[in-house]
C-alpha positions as CSV (number, residue, x, y, z in Angstrom):
1,X,-13.6,-34.3,-32.1
2,X,-12.8,-33.4,-35.5
3,X,-10.1,-30.8,-35.9
4,X,-12.5,-28.8,-38.3
5,X,-14.8,-28.3,-35.5
6,X,-12.5,-26.9,-33.0
7,X,-14.2,-23.4,-32.0
8,X,-12.3,-20.6,-32.7
9,X,-12.0,-18.1,-29.4
10,X,-9.9,-14.4,-30.0
11,X,-8.6,-13.1,-27.0
12,X,-7.6,-9.1,-26.7
13,X,-5.5,-7.8,-23.9
14,X,-6.4,-4.2,-23.6
15,X,-3.3,-2.9,-21.6
16,X,-2.3,0.0,-24.0
17,X,1.7,0.1,-23.5
18,X,2.5,-3.4,-23.1
19,X,3.2,-3.4,-19.2
20,X,3.1,-7.1,-18.4
21,X,0.7,-7.5,-15.2
22,X,-1.6,-10.4,-13.9
23,X,-4.2,-9.8,-16.4
24,X,-1.1,-10.9,-18.9
25,X,-0.4,-14.2,-17.0
26,X,-4.0,-15.6,-16.7
27,X,-4.9,-15.0,-19.9
28,X,-1.4,-17.0,-20.2
29,X,-2.1,-20.1,-18.4
30,X,-5.8,-20.5,-19.4
31,X,-4.7,-20.5,-23.0
32,X,-2.2,-23.3,-21.7
33,X,-4.8,-25.2,-20.6
34,X,-7.3,-25.2,-23.2
35,X,-8.9,-27.9,-24.5
36,X,-7.5,-28.1,-27.8
37,X,-9.8,-30.7,-29.2
38,X,-12.3,-28.1,-28.9
39,X,-11.2,-24.7,-28.2
40,X,-8.5,-22.6,-31.1
41,X,-7.2,-19.1,-29.0
42,X,-6.0,-16.2,-31.1
43,X,-4.8,-13.7,-28.7
44,X,-4.2,-9.6,-29.4
45,X,-2.3,-7.3,-28.6
46,X,-1.9,-3.7,-28.6
47,X,1.8,-3.7,-28.2
48,X,4.9,-6.2,-28.1
49,X,5.4,-7.7,-25.2
50,X,8.2,-10.1,-23.4
51,X,5.8,-12.9,-22.9
52,X,4.0,-13.3,-26.4
53,X,6.7,-15.9,-27.5
54,X,5.6,-18.1,-24.3
55,X,1.9,-17.6,-25.6
56,X,3.1,-18.8,-29.1
57,X,4.6,-21.6,-27.4
58,X,1.5,-22.4,-26.1
59,X,-0.3,-22.9,-29.4
60,X,-1.8,-19.8,-30.1
61,X,-1.4,-17.4,-33.1
62,X,-0.9,-13.9,-31.8
63,X,-1.5,-10.6,-33.3
64,X,0.2,-7.4,-32.5
65,X,-2.6,-4.5,-33.6
66,X,-1.5,-1.1,-32.4
67,X,-4.4,1.4,-30.8
68,X,-5.3,3.6,-33.5
69,X,-3.6,6.9,-31.9
70,X,-5.6,9.4,-31.2
71,X,-6.0,12.7,-33.5
72,X,-4.7,16.1,-31.3
73,X,-5.8,19.9,-32.1
74,X,-3.2,21.9,-33.3
75,X,-5.4,25.0,-32.4
76,X,-7.8,25.0,-29.4
77,X,-10.4,26.7,-31.3
78,X,-10.6,22.8,-33.5
79,X,-10.5,20.9,-30.4
80,X,-14.6,20.2,-30.6
81,X,-14.0,19.1,-34.5
82,X,-11.1,17.2,-32.9
83,X,-13.2,15.6,-30.1
84,X,-16.2,15.1,-32.9
85,X,-13.6,13.0,-35.5
86,X,-12.1,11.0,-32.1
87,X,-15.5,9.5,-31.3
88,X,-15.9,8.9,-35.5
89,X,-12.7,6.5,-35.0
90,X,-13.7,5.3,-31.8
91,X,-17.4,4.2,-32.2
92,X,-17.9,3.5,-35.7
93,X,-14.4,3.6,-37.7
94,X,-12.7,0.7,-36.0
95,X,-15.5,-1.2,-34.7
96,X,-16.7,-1.5,-38.3
97,X,-12.5,-2.5,-39.3
98,X,-13.1,-4.9,-36.0
99,X,-15.9,-6.4,-37.2
100,X,-15.0,-7.0,-40.8
101,X,-11.5,-8.5,-38.9
102,X,-14.0,-10.9,-36.6
103,X,-15.2,-12.3,-40.1
104,X,-12.6,-12.8,-42.1
105,X,-11.0,-14.8,-39.3
106,X,-14.0,-16.7,-38.7
107,X,-14.2,-16.1,-34.9
108,X,-16.9,-17.8,-32.9
109,X,-16.1,-16.3,-29.3
110,X,-14.3,-12.8,-28.6
111,X,-13.0,-13.3,-25.3
112,X,-11.9,-9.6,-23.5
113,X,-9.6,-9.8,-21.2
114,X,-9.9,-7.3,-19.0
115,X,-12.5,-4.9,-18.2
116,X,-15.9,-3.4,-19.0
117,X,-14.3,-0.3,-19.2
118,X,-11.6,-1.2,-22.2
119,X,-12.0,-2.4,-25.5
120,X,-16.0,-1.0,-26.3
121,X,-14.8,-0.9,-30.4
122,X,-14.6,-4.6,-30.0
123,X,-17.8,-4.9,-28.1
124,X,-19.0,-3.0,-31.2
125,X,-17.0,-4.9,-33.4
126,X,-18.8,-8.1,-32.4
127,X,-22.4,-6.8,-32.1
128,X,-22.0,-6.0,-35.6
129,X,-20.7,-9.4,-36.7
130,X,-22.8,-11.1,-34.6
131,X,-19.8,-13.3,-32.6
132,X,-21.0,-14.2,-29.0
133,X,-18.8,-11.9,-26.5
134,X,-17.7,-11.9,-23.2
135,X,-15.1,-10.0,-20.7
136,X,-13.0,-10.5,-17.7
137,X,-13.1,-7.9,-15.2
138,X,-10.0,-7.5,-13.0
139,X,-10.9,-4.3,-11.5
140,X,-13.1,-2.5,-8.4
141,X,-13.9,0.9,-9.9
142,X,-16.0,2.7,-8.2
143,X,-18.0,3.6,-10.8
144,X,-19.2,2.9,-14.4
145,X,-18.6,5.4,-17.6
146,X,-21.4,6.1,-19.9
147,X,-19.9,4.0,-22.9
148,X,-19.3,1.4,-20.3
149,X,-22.6,1.8,-18.9
150,X,-24.1,1.5,-22.1
151,X,-22.0,-1.0,-23.8
152,X,-22.4,-3.9,-20.9
153,X,-25.8,-4.7,-22.1
154,X,-24.4,-6.4,-25.2
155,X,-21.8,-8.4,-23.7
156,X,-23.3,-12.1,-22.9
157,X,-21.2,-12.7,-20.0
158,X,-18.7,-11.2,-17.3
159,X,-16.3,-13.0,-15.7
160,X,-15.6,-11.3,-12.2
161,X,-12.2,-12.8,-11.2
162,X,-13.4,-12.7,-7.3
163,X,-16.3,-12.1,-5.4
164,X,-15.0,-8.5,-4.2
165,X,-15.3,-7.7,-8.0
166,X,-18.9,-9.5,-8.6
167,X,-20.2,-7.4,-5.6
168,X,-19.1,-4.4,-6.5
169,X,-20.9,-4.5,-9.8
170,X,-23.8,-5.4,-8.6
171,X,-23.6,-2.2,-6.2
172,X,-23.0,-0.1,-10.0
173,X,-25.9,-1.3,-11.1
174,X,-24.6,-4.4,-13.8
175,X,-27.1,-7.4,-14.2
176,X,-26.6,-10.1,-11.9
177,X,-26.9,-12.6,-14.7
178,X,-24.5,-11.6,-16.8
179,X,-22.0,-12.5,-14.3
180,X,-19.7,-15.5,-13.8
181,X,-17.4,-15.3,-10.5
182,X,-14.2,-17.4,-11.6
183,X,-11.0,-17.0,-9.3
184,X,-7.8,-17.0,-10.8
185,X,-5.7,-20.3,-11.3
186,X,-2.4,-21.2,-11.2
187,X,-0.5,-24.6,-11.5
188,X,2.6,-24.5,-9.4
189,X,4.6,-26.5,-11.6
190,X,4.4,-23.0,-13.9
191,X,6.9,-21.1,-11.1
192,X,9.9,-22.9,-12.2
193,X,12.6,-21.8,-10.0
194,X,16.1,-21.5,-12.4
195,X,18.7,-20.2,-10.5
196,X,19.0,-21.2,-6.7
197,X,18.9,-18.7,-3.6
198,X,23.1,-17.8,-4.0
199,X,22.7,-16.9,-7.5
200,X,20.2,-14.5,-6.9
201,X,21.7,-13.2,-4.1
202,X,25.1,-12.7,-6.1
203,X,23.2,-11.2,-8.8
204,X,22.4,-8.4,-6.5
205,X,25.5,-7.8,-4.7
206,X,23.9,-9.4,-1.1
207,X,25.6,-11.2,1.2
208,X,24.7,-15.0,2.2
209,X,23.9,-14.1,5.7
210,X,21.8,-11.6,4.1
211,X,17.5,-12.6,5.4
212,X,14.8,-11.7,2.0
213,X,11.7,-10.4,1.8
214,X,9.4,-8.7,-1.3
215,X,6.7,-7.7,-3.0
216,X,6.0,-8.3,-6.4
217,X,3.9,-6.0,-8.7
218,X,4.6,-3.3,-11.1
219,X,5.4,0.2,-9.3
220,X,2.2,2.0,-8.8
221,X,1.2,4.6,-5.8
222,X,-2.4,1.7,-5.3
223,X,0.2,-1.0,-5.1
224,X,1.5,0.4,-1.8
225,X,5.5,0.3,-2.5
226,X,5.7,3.3,-0.4
227,X,4.0,1.8,2.9
228,X,6.3,-1.2,2.2
229,X,9.5,1.2,2.1
230,X,8.0,2.5,5.6
231,X,7.5,-0.3,7.0
232,X,10.9,-1.3,6.8
233,X,12.7,1.4,8.7
234,X,10.8,-0.3,11.9
235,X,11.8,-4.3,10.5
236,X,15.2,-3.2,10.1
237,X,15.7,-1.9,13.1
238,X,14.3,-5.3,14.8
239,X,16.1,-7.3,12.3
240,X,19.5,-5.4,10.6
241,X,19.8,-8.7,8.3
242,X,16.3,-8.3,6.2
243,X,16.8,-6.7,3.3
244,X,13.5,-6.5,1.1
245,X,13.3,-6.5,-3.0
246,X,10.8,-4.5,-4.9
247,X,10.2,-6.5,-7.8
248,X,8.3,-4.9,-10.7
249,X,8.0,-2.9,-13.6
250,X,7.2,0.5,-14.0
251,X,5.9,2.2,-16.9
252,X,6.1,6.3,-18.1
253,X,3.0,7.6,-16.8
254,X,4.7,6.0,-12.9
255,X,7.8,7.8,-13.3
256,X,6.9,10.2,-10.4
257,X,5.7,7.6,-7.5
258,X,8.9,5.4,-8.7
259,X,11.0,8.6,-8.3
260,X,9.4,9.1,-4.5
261,X,9.9,5.7,-4.0
262,X,13.6,6.3,-4.6
263,X,13.4,9.7,-2.7
264,X,12.0,7.5,0.7
265,X,14.7,4.9,0.3
266,X,17.5,7.2,0.6
267,X,15.8,9.4,3.1
268,X,16.1,6.6,5.4
269,X,19.4,5.5,4.9
270,X,17.8,2.0,3.4
271,X,19.5,1.7,0.5
272,X,21.0,-1.4,1.7
273,X,18.2,-2.8,3.1
274,X,15.5,-2.2,0.1
275,X,16.1,-2.5,-3.7
276,X,14.6,-1.9,-6.6
277,X,15.2,-4.5,-9.2
278,X,12.8,-3.6,-12.0
279,X,11.1,-6.3,-13.9
280,X,12.2,-9.5,-13.8
281,X,11.6,-12.2,-16.6
282,X,11.6,-15.0,-14.1
283,X,9.8,-13.7,-11.0
284,X,9.7,-17.3,-9.7
285,X,13.6,-17.5,-8.9
286,X,13.6,-14.3,-6.5
287,X,10.3,-15.0,-4.7
288,X,11.9,-18.6,-4.4
289,X,15.1,-17.0,-2.5
290,X,12.7,-15.1,0.1
291,X,11.3,-15.8,3.7
292,X,8.1,-14.3,3.2
293,X,5.8,-12.3,0.2
294,X,4.3,-8.9,1.0
295,X,1.2,-8.1,-0.8
296,X,0.8,-3.7,0.5
297,X,-2.4,-3.0,-1.9
298,X,-3.6,0.1,-0.4
299,X,-7.0,0.0,-2.7
300,X,-9.1,-2.8,-2.8
301,X,-7.3,-5.3,-4.7
302,X,-9.7,-7.3,-7.0
303,X,-7.5,-10.4,-6.6
304,X,-4.0,-10.1,-6.2
305,X,-2.4,-13.0,-8.4
306,X,1.2,-12.7,-6.8
307,X,-0.2,-14.5,-3.9
308,X,-1.5,-17.2,-5.8
309,X,2.5,-17.5,-6.9
310,X,3.8,-17.0,-3.5
311,X,1.7,-20.2,-2.2
312,X,2.9,-21.6,-5.2
313,X,6.8,-21.7,-3.4
314,X,5.2,-22.4,-0.3
315,X,5.6,-18.6,0.7
316,X,3.7,-17.5,4.1
317,X,1.9,-13.9,3.1
318,X,1.3,-10.5,4.7
319,X,-0.8,-9.0,2.7
320,X,-3.5,-6.4,2.7
321,X,-6.7,-7.1,4.0
322,X,-8.6,-5.0,1.5
323,X,-11.3,-6.1,-1.6
324,X,-10.3,-10.0,-2.4
325,X,-7.3,-11.2,-0.3
326,X,-9.4,-12.3,2.4
327,X,-10.2,-14.7,0.2
328,X,-7.3,-15.7,-0.8
329,X,-5.2,-15.5,2.4
330,X,-6.5,-17.6,5.4
331,X,-5.7,-14.9,8.5
332,X,-3.2,-16.8,10.3
333,X,-3.2,-19.6,8.7
334,X,-1.6,-18.9,5.2
335,X,-0.2,-16.1,6.0
336,X,-1.4,-12.8,8.2
337,X,-3.9,-9.5,7.1
338,X,-2.5,-6.2,7.8
339,X,-5.0,-3.0,7.4
340,X,-4.3,-1.6,3.6
341,X,-1.6,1.7,4.1
342,X,-1.1,1.2,7.5
343,X,2.8,1.0,7.5
344,X,3.5,0.4,11.5
345,X,0.6,-2.7,11.0
346,X,2.4,-4.3,8.8
347,X,5.8,-3.8,10.2
348,X,4.7,-5.4,13.0
349,X,3.4,-8.4,10.9
350,X,6.6,-8.3,9.4
351,X,8.6,-8.6,12.7
352,X,6.2,-11.0,14.3
353,X,7.0,-13.7,11.0
354,X,10.6,-13.0,11.0
355,X,10.8,-14.0,14.7
356,X,9.0,-17.1,14.3
357,X,10.6,-19.0,11.6
358,X,8.7,-22.7,12.6
359,X,5.4,-20.7,12.1
360,X,6.2,-18.9,9.0
361,X,6.7,-22.4,7.2
362,X,3.7,-23.9,8.6
363,X,2.1,-21.5,6.9
364,X,3.9,-21.4,3.5
365,X,2.9,-25.3,4.0
366,X,-0.7,-24.5,4.5
367,X,-1.2,-21.9,1.5
368,X,0.4,-24.5,-0.8
369,X,-2.2,-27.1,0.3
370,X,-4.9,-24.0,0.0
371,X,-3.8,-22.9,-3.6
372,X,-3.6,-26.8,-4.9
373,X,-7.6,-26.8,-3.2
374,X,-9.0,-24.1,-4.4
375,X,-7.2,-22.1,-6.7
376,X,-6.0,-24.3,-9.1
377,X,-5.6,-23.6,-13.0
378,X,-7.2,-26.5,-13.6
379,X,-10.3,-25.2,-11.8
380,X,-10.2,-22.0,-13.8
381,X,-10.3,-23.3,-17.3
382,X,-12.9,-25.7,-16.4
383,X,-15.3,-22.8,-15.4
384,X,-14.5,-20.4,-18.2
385,X,-14.8,-23.3,-20.5
386,X,-18.4,-24.3,-19.3
387,X,-18.8,-20.2,-20.0
388,X,-17.4,-20.4,-23.9
389,X,-20.1,-23.7,-23.8
390,X,-22.9,-21.7,-22.2
391,X,-22.2,-18.3,-25.1
392,X,-21.7,-20.7,-28.4
393,X,-24.7,-23.0,-27.3
């Protein structure tokens, strides 16, 4: 197919603060696996981030376009006028600007990367510009806001990352005809290990004899780091040579929770057994050093990309039984599930696997095979491009 016939797809990542999470990586892997003879990707971020070079290396044009900051009233008497001005900015001026951008770049399809609750000016802009538009839905929300409810009708398709996400949208009244369920995907070769276990331990100041478990995820209350710290109190009584890594970024808005985690660790005397590493650019190095990977979300997890990352590195999983997790983890085969928020149940499952290395290894291998057969990025990309073909036909 000639290069000029390629369809221009614009992707918009709606995270406003640049915190790198699963949506960034899901988009990156999709962009890497697009058929370039058919699609030409442009990716829009609202803030610069460390993954931009990876998107550029994958052949995508990257635009950093900051969000328009809301106006703030200098006095409470002016707040009604400020609210009106912000509504005008968000629902009229910004959509007009974005529509002009879509026209200038001759975009054929707009793919929003996050949720029906985000990127509303982009939805209106695409409607104004006559550009087909779709969104991923990566969350399980208890309700739909009024703007989202009004605008979802202007979307041609909503890609749900799990059956749990789809079922929630159906419960909230979203038209089933718009919904497409496509699991996130991962190619195991993406989990490139650069540092060996010894180098990771030396970096963290841990002895070679330590046994490592850990979790990966942005430090947020619903992700359950506090549950992991509580569970580790029981684990280290049974296995004093075990340490747990809490790997992930925390934003300014999550600083209070971060301090709670640090205080819990100190109060329990777990400073040598629970290490908060912060963000790590090559998370594969740290996951590869673990005996098993923990997932501890308290609220229903829309998907849990980190589970795929653990499976890619043949790690047995101990994960909270909620949301989409049972779609990914085959309980008793590729890992063990525990009740969300239940630190005692989590501790029991960790102790069980730490005491059964052969079973753990078998579960890790079974998880790798399940990833290859059910969650390959090639399947994800093919199904996503099929939605593109549907919308562009």
